[in-house]
DRENMILO-63046 format. One record per residue (C-alpha): residue in one letter; chain; y, z, x. Coordinates in steps of 0.1 Angstrom, whole numbers. Example, Ala and Ser with C-alpha at 12.3 -4.5 7.8 and 13.67 -1.06 7.14 Angstrom:
2
{atom 'a','A',{-45,78,123}}
{atom 's','A',{-11,71,137}}
//
This chain:
374
{atom 'm','A',{226,-44,200}}
{atom 's','A',{188,-41,194}}
{atom 'k','A',{172,-61,166}}
{atom 'c','A',{157,-45,135}}
{atom 'i','A',{124,-54,118}}
{atom 'w','A',{110,-40,86}}
{atom 'i','A',{73,-37,78}}
{atom 'i','A',{64,-34,41}}
{atom 't','A',{30,-22,30}}
{atom 'g','A',{17,-9,-4}}
{atom 'e','A',{-19,3,0}}
{atom 'a','A',{-44,16,25}}
{atom 's','A',{-58,-15,41}}
{atom 'g','A',{-24,-32,44}}
{atom 'e','A',{-9,-1,61}}
{atom 'i','A',{-37,0,87}}
{atom 'y','A',{-28,-36,96}}
{atom 'g','A',{9,-28,94}}
{atom 'a','A',{5,1,118}}
{atom 'r','A',{-13,-20,144}}
{atom 'i','A',{13,-47,141}}
{atom 'y','A',{40,-21,146}}
{atom 's','A',{23,-9,178}}
{atom 'e','A',{19,-44,192}}
{atom 'l','A',{55,-53,184}}
{atom 'k','A',{67,-21,202}}
{atom 'k','A',{45,-30,232}}
{atom 'q','A',{59,-66,234}}
{atom 'y','A',{94,-59,223}}
{atom 'p','A',{102,-22,232}}
{atom 'd','A',{138,-24,222}}
{atom 'v','A',{133,-36,187}}
{atom 'h','A',{140,-10,160}}
{atom 'i','A',{112,-10,133}}
{atom 'k','A',{114,6,99}}
{atom 'a','A',{87,7,73}}
{atom 'm','A',{76,13,38}}
{atom 'g','A',{42,30,42}}
{atom 'c','A',{27,65,48}}
{atom 'r','A',{3,81,72}}
{atom 'e','A',{-8,53,95}}
{atom 'l','A',{26,38,100}}
{atom 'q','A',{42,72,105}}
{atom 'e','A',{16,82,131}}
{atom 'a','A',{21,49,149}}
{atom 'g','A',{58,59,153}}
{atom 'a','A',{75,38,126}}
{atom 'e','A',{106,52,109}}
{atom 'i','A',{94,56,73}}
{atom 'i','A',{122,45,49}}
{atom 'q','A',{100,46,18}}
{atom 'd','A',{68,65,11}}
{atom 's','A',{41,42,-4}}
{atom 's','A',{14,68,-11}}
{atom 'e','A',{17,65,-49}}
{atom 'm','A',{19,27,-50}}
{atom 'a','A',{-18,18,-46}}
{atom 'v','A',{-24,8,-82}}
{atom 'm','A',{-48,-20,-94}}
{atom 'g','A',{-46,-38,-128}}
{atom 'f','A',{-20,-51,-152}}
{atom 'v','A',{-20,-21,-175}}
{atom 'e','A',{-21,4,-146}}
{atom 'v','A',{10,-12,-131}}
{atom 'i','A',{28,-12,-164}}
{atom 'k','A',{22,25,-168}}
{atom 'r','A',{40,32,-136}}
{atom 'y','A',{66,4,-139}}
{atom 'p','A',{96,28,-138}}
{atom 'm','A',{84,41,-104}}
{atom 'f','A',{79,6,-90}}
{atom 'k','A',{113,-6,-103}}
{atom 'r','A',{131,24,-88}}
{atom 'i','A',{115,19,-54}}
{atom 'f','A',{121,-19,-56}}
{atom 'n','A',{158,-15,-64}}
{atom 'k','A',{162,10,-37}}
{atom 'm','A',{146,-13,-10}}
{atom 'v','A',{167,-43,-21}}
{atom 'e','A',{199,-22,-20}}
{atom 'r','A',{190,-9,15}}
{atom 'a','A',{182,-44,27}}
{atom 'e','A',{216,-56,15}}
{atom 'q','A',{233,-28,34}}
{atom 'e','A',{213,-28,66}}
{atom 'r','A',{205,-66,69}}
{atom 'p','A',{173,-64,90}}
{atom 'd','A',{167,-94,112}}
{atom 'a','A',{133,-100,96}}
{atom 'v','A',{109,-84,71}}
{atom 'v','A',{71,-84,76}}
{atom 'l','A',{55,-83,42}}
{atom 'v','A',{18,-71,44}}
{atom 'd','A',{-4,-82,15}}
{atom 'y','A',{5,-64,-18}}
{atom 'p','A',{17,-96,-35}}
{atom 'g','A',{28,-82,-69}}
{atom 'y','A',{55,-62,-52}}
{atom 'n','A',{61,-82,-20}}
{atom 'l','A',{66,-116,-35}}
{atom 'r','A',{93,-102,-57}}
{atom 'l','A',{109,-86,-27}}
{atom 'a','A',{106,-119,-8}}
{atom 'k','A',{127,-136,-35}}
{atom 'k','A',{155,-110,-31}}
{atom 'l','A',{153,-112,7}}
{atom 'h','A',{156,-150,5}}
{atom 'e','A',{187,-147,-16}}
{atom 'l','A',{201,-123,10}}
{atom 'k','A',{192,-149,37}}
{atom 'i','A',{169,-124,54}}
{atom 'k','A',{139,-139,72}}
{atom 't','A',{105,-131,57}}
{atom 'i','A',{71,-132,75}}
{atom 'y','A',{42,-128,51}}
{atom 'y','A',{10,-114,66}}
{atom 'i','A',{-21,-119,45}}
{atom 's','A',{-15,-147,20}}
{atom 'p','A',{-15,-139,-17}}
{atom 'q','A',{-49,-153,-30}}
{atom 'v','A',{-34,-182,-49}}
{atom 'w','A',{-65,-202,-42}}
{atom 'a','A',{-83,-178,-66}}
{atom 'w','A',{-56,-172,-93}}
{atom 'h','A',{-19,-172,-100}}
{atom 'k','A',{-15,-207,-86}}
{atom 's','A',{20,-206,-102}}
{atom 'r','A',{30,-185,-72}}
{atom 'i','A',{26,-215,-47}}
{atom 'p','A',{61,-230,-52}}
{atom 't','A',{77,-195,-49}}
{atom 'i','A',{58,-188,-16}}
{atom 'k','A',{69,-222,-2}}
{atom 'q','A',{105,-215,-11}}
{atom 'v','A',{110,-179,-1}}
{atom 'v','A',{85,-173,28}}
{atom 'd','A',{96,-184,63}}
{atom 'r','A',{62,-178,80}}
{atom 'l','A',{28,-173,65}}
{atom 'i','A',{0,-157,85}}
{atom 'v','A',{-35,-159,68}}
{atom 'i','A',{-67,-140,75}}
{atom 'f','A',{-93,-165,63}}
{atom 'p','A',{-99,-199,81}}
{atom 'f','A',{-102,-219,48}}
{atom 'e','A',{-66,-208,38}}
{atom 'v','A',{-51,-230,65}}
{atom 'd','A',{-65,-261,48}}
{atom 'f','A',{-56,-248,14}}
{atom 'w','A',{-19,-245,24}}
{atom 'r','A',{-20,-278,43}}
{atom 'k','A',{-29,-295,11}}
{atom 'h','A',{2,-279,-4}}
{atom 'n','A',{23,-292,24}}
{atom 'f','A',{30,-257,39}}
{atom 'q','A',{21,-244,73}}
{atom 'a','A',{-1,-213,75}}
{atom 'd','A',{-12,-197,108}}
{atom 'f','A',{-47,-182,112}}
{atom 'l','A',{-52,-160,142}}
{atom 'g','A',{-84,-143,132}}
{atom 'h','A',{-94,-117,106}}
{atom 'p','A',{-79,-83,116}}
{atom 'l','A',{-111,-64,108}}
{atom 'i','A',{-130,-83,135}}
{atom 'e','A',{-107,-66,160}}
{atom 'l','A',{-105,-32,143}}
{atom 'l','A',{-142,-28,137}}
{atom 'g','A',{-150,-40,172}}
{atom 'e','A',{-131,-11,185}}
{atom 'e','A',{-151,14,164}}
{atom 'k','A',{-185,0,171}}
{atom 'i','A',{-212,26,178}}
{atom 'e','A',{-245,20,195}}
{atom 'd','A',{-265,46,174}}
{atom 'k','A',{-293,35,152}}
{atom 'r','A',{-289,38,114}}
{atom 'd','A',{-300,71,99}}
{atom 'p','A',{-328,64,75}}
{atom 'd','A',{-318,94,54}}
{atom 'k','A',{-281,85,48}}
{atom 'f','A',{-267,63,20}}
{atom 'v','A',{-229,58,18}}
{atom 'l','A',{-208,58,-14}}
{atom 'l','A',{-174,41,-11}}
{atom 'p','A',{-154,46,-43}}
{atom 'g','A',{-122,31,-30}}
{atom 's','A',{-87,43,-18}}
{atom 'r','A',{-69,45,-52}}
{atom 'k','A',{-70,74,-75}}
{atom 's','A',{-77,50,-104}}
{atom 'e','A',{-107,37,-87}}
{atom 'l','A',{-122,72,-80}}
{atom 's','A',{-115,82,-116}}
{atom 't','A',{-137,53,-130}}
{atom 'l','A',{-162,48,-102}}
{atom 'l','A',{-172,83,-89}}
{atom 'k','A',{-192,94,-119}}
{atom 'p','A',{-215,63,-121}}
{atom 'm','A',{-218,64,-83}}
{atom 'i','A',{-229,100,-84}}
{atom 'd','A',{-252,96,-114}}
{atom 's','A',{-268,66,-96}}
{atom 'a','A',{-272,86,-64}}
{atom 'l','A',{-289,114,-83}}
{atom 'e','A',{-314,90,-98}}
{atom 'i','A',{-321,74,-65}}
{atom 's','A',{-326,109,-50}}
{atom 's','A',{-354,117,-74}}
{atom 'k','A',{-373,88,-59}}
{atom 'h','A',{-361,93,-23}}
{atom 'p','A',{-357,131,-19}}
{atom 'n','A',{-348,129,18}}
{atom 'l','A',{-317,107,11}}
{atom 'k','A',{-283,123,15}}
{atom 'f','A',{-252,106,1}}
{atom 'v','A',{-221,105,22}}
{atom 'i','A',{-187,100,4}}
{atom 'p','A',{-159,93,29}}
{atom 'a','A',{-125,100,14}}
{atom 'a','A',{-102,70,22}}
{atom 'r','A',{-73,95,20}}
{atom 'e','A',{-73,133,25}}
{atom 'y','A',{-56,138,-8}}
{atom 'l','A',{-86,123,-25}}
{atom 'i','A',{-110,150,-13}}
{atom 'p','A',{-103,173,-43}}
{atom 'm','A',{-112,145,-67}}
{atom 'i','A',{-145,140,-49}}
{atom 't','A',{-152,177,-48}}
{atom 'd','A',{-145,180,-85}}
{atom 'a','A',{-168,151,-93}}
{atom 'i','A',{-198,168,-78}}
{atom 'k','A',{-190,203,-90}}
{atom 'd','A',{-218,203,-117}}
{atom 'v','A',{-244,188,-94}}
{atom 'p','A',{-273,214,-91}}
{atom 'd','A',{-280,205,-55}}
{atom 'k','A',{-247,198,-38}}
{atom 's','A',{-264,196,-4}}
{atom 'k','A',{-274,161,-14}}
{atom 'f','A',{-237,150,-9}}
{atom 'i','A',{-216,150,22}}
{atom 'i','A',{-179,146,18}}
{atom 'e','A',{-160,133,48}}
{atom 'n','A',{-123,130,55}}
{atom 'g','A',{-122,93,65}}
{atom 'r','A',{-149,81,89}}
{atom 's','A',{-160,53,65}}
{atom 'v','A',{-164,29,94}}
{atom 'y','A',{-187,53,111}}
{atom 'w','A',{-209,58,80}}
{atom 'm','A',{-210,21,73}}
{atom 'q','A',{-227,18,107}}
{atom 'k','A',{-250,49,102}}
{atom 'a','A',{-261,46,66}}
{atom 'i','A',{-291,24,56}}
{atom 'a','A',{-273,9,25}}
{atom 'g','A',{-243,16,2}}
{atom 'l','A',{-226,14,-32}}
{atom 'a','A',{-190,3,-30}}
{atom 's','A',{-158,-4,-49}}
{atom 's','A',{-151,-41,-45}}
{atom 'g','A',{-123,-46,-21}}
{atom 't','A',{-115,-47,17}}
{atom 'v','A',{-144,-22,23}}
{atom 't','A',{-169,-49,14}}
{atom 'i','A',{-156,-71,42}}
{atom 'q','A',{-159,-41,65}}
{atom 'a','A',{-194,-35,54}}
{atom 'a','A',{-203,-72,59}}
{atom 'i','A',{-190,-73,94}}
{atom 'l','A',{-210,-41,102}}
{atom 'g','A',{-241,-55,86}}
{atom 'l','A',{-245,-29,58}}
{atom 'p','A',{-264,-39,27}}
{atom 'l','A',{-247,-27,-4}}
{atom 'i','A',{-239,-32,-41}}
{atom 's','A',{-204,-40,-52}}
{atom 'i','A',{-189,-25,-84}}
{atom 'y','A',{-156,-23,-102}}
{atom 'k','A',{-140,-11,-134}}
{atom 'v','A',{-106,-16,-148}}
{atom 'n','A',{-87,-11,-181}}
{atom 'a','A',{-103,-33,-208}}
{atom 'f','A',{-70,-52,-213}}
{atom 't','A',{-67,-59,-176}}
{atom 'y','A',{-103,-72,-176}}
{atom 'f','A',{-96,-94,-206}}
{atom 'l','A',{-66,-110,-188}}
{atom 'a','A',{-84,-113,-155}}
{atom 'k','A',{-113,-132,-171}}
{atom 'r','A',{-88,-158,-183}}
{atom 'l','A',{-67,-160,-152}}
{atom 'v','A',{-91,-158,-123}}
{atom 'd','A',{-108,-191,-114}}
{atom 'l','A',{-137,-177,-93}}
{atom 'n','A',{-175,-174,-96}}
{atom 'y','A',{-175,-140,-79}}
{atom 'f','A',{-151,-110,-76}}
{atom 't','A',{-163,-97,-43}}
{atom 'm','A',{-146,-113,-13}}
{atom 'v','A',{-178,-114,7}}
{atom 'n','A',{-195,-135,-20}}
{atom 'i','A',{-164,-157,-24}}
{atom 'i','A',{-164,-165,13}}
{atom 'a','A',{-201,-171,14}}
{atom 'e','A',{-201,-191,-18}}
{atom 'k','A',{-232,-171,-29}}
{atom 'e','A',{-240,-137,-42}}
{atom 'i','A',{-250,-118,-11}}
{atom 'y','A',{-238,-85,-25}}
{atom 'r','A',{-249,-80,-61}}
{atom 'e','A',{-218,-73,-81}}
{atom 'y','A',{-213,-54,-114}}
{atom 'l','A',{-183,-49,-136}}
{atom 'q','A',{-172,-28,-165}}
{atom 'g','A',{-201,-17,-187}}
{atom 'd','A',{-227,-27,-161}}
{atom 'v','A',{-215,0,-138}}
{atom 'r','A',{-241,25,-148}}
{atom 'p','A',{-273,39,-132}}
{atom 'e','A',{-297,19,-155}}
{atom 'v','A',{-283,-14,-140}}
{atom 'l','A',{-274,-2,-105}}
{atom 'v','A',{-304,18,-94}}
{atom 'p','A',{-330,-10,-96}}
{atom 'q','A',{-307,-32,-75}}
{atom 'i','A',{-301,-5,-50}}
{atom 'e','A',{-338,0,-46}}
{atom 'k','A',{-340,-37,-35}}
{atom 'i','A',{-316,-33,-6}}
{atom 'l','A',{-331,-2,8}}
{atom 'p','A',{-353,-7,39}}
{atom 'g','A',{-385,-22,27}}
{atom 'g','A',{-369,-35,-4}}
{atom 'e','A',{-373,-71,-14}}
{atom 'r','A',{-337,-81,-6}}
{atom 'h','A',{-330,-59,24}}
{atom 'a','A',{-337,-84,52}}
{atom 'e','A',{-323,-113,32}}
{atom 'v','A',{-289,-95,27}}
{atom 'i','A',{-286,-87,64}}
{atom 'a','A',{-294,-123,74}}
{atom 'd','A',{-269,-137,49}}
{atom 'l','A',{-242,-113,61}}
{atom 'e','A',{-246,-126,97}}
{atom 'e','A',{-239,-161,85}}
{atom 'm','A',{-210,-151,63}}
{atom 'v','A',{-192,-132,91}}
{atom 'k','A',{-193,-163,112}}
{atom 'k','A',{-169,-179,87}}
{atom 'l','A',{-143,-152,95}}
{atom 'g','A',{-138,-168,129}}
{atom 'k','A',{-139,-152,163}}
{atom 'g','A',{-109,-135,177}}
{atom 't','A',{-96,-112,204}}
{atom 'n','A',{-62,-96,207}}
{atom 'i','A',{-56,-106,170}}
{atom 'f','A',{-28,-81,165}}
{atom 'g','A',{-12,-89,198}}
{atom 'k','A',{-11,-126,188}}
{atom 't','A',{2,-117,154}}
{atom 'a','A',{30,-96,169}}
{atom 'e','A',{39,-125,193}}
{atom 'l','A',{41,-149,164}}
{atom 'i','A',{63,-125,144}}
{atom 'g','A',{85,-120,175}}
{atom 't','A',{89,-157,178}}
{atom 's','A',{97,-162,141}}
{atom 'a','A',{122,-133,142}}
{atom 'e','A',{137,-145,175}}
{atom 'l','A',{132,-111,191}}
{atom 's','A',{134,-124,226}}
//
């Protein structure tokens, strides 16, 4: 009887990684049966989707509470299914608010858990450390410094390389940057687009008045986000200033001269691809209030956290407005006072992510060993 593995993802970046892990597992262990919680990427890779996750990409305490009934329903359904089907192992990809709770239940059911992308307990929520040590059977991290962090807490963590190094290496283009293109990256969640699109577009219009040849590319992280983007520019007099794309964010991060982005995985992508940008974020006021008291970090953008310096200027809440953003954007455009400095700093930061080839293949091999697939 073939073994069964589950892969659990909850948002866009995690699902991309999950899909690649799926493909590598099937390559190395063709007889294994793999089921997943995910959506487009995992489905296209060939996984059997047992729970759609397209509505689960939510950020912030208040935002999660608003949708708590949905999360509870899906969580209970997955626990019940795990109890009935007894998968041989479950690969939990990032998404700690949900996946750590699921890991506890799986541990009670004596189902092996392999956690890919450690919850960022080095930044906040250190109370999760004992739980992770108790309920996670194998921890795979994506930042080199996390290995030492977990060693200090007497727990083994494996670092095989940052997955984006491999993914972006496969999408590398040789074309030069287009001096007339600027990329806007509002995020992959509807909540992010609803708060960030307007200040992004307003800032773009102000920049356009000084740089009339610039066009602003907005790659939609998901196809279902395109109507939100289209609606956001409906009142713009000259819509030709904006180019809406279905995906292709990696391409445009290599073609554009600079960008304005929602803080998140995309900033790591941009850094690896050498794109100067400004990082922004807005959340519910109560969420921000709590985060300020819980998060023990000098920066909120991962690129800056890794570099231990503010390479990407970052702005939150009320500072996310053209009056603040436009002067900083001017500085990172070619010829601007920070343009060359940012590019040089990014090169140094990316070295900290480690080198790696066949990262997903090695990850699948480690999962296979942990799950005793052979």
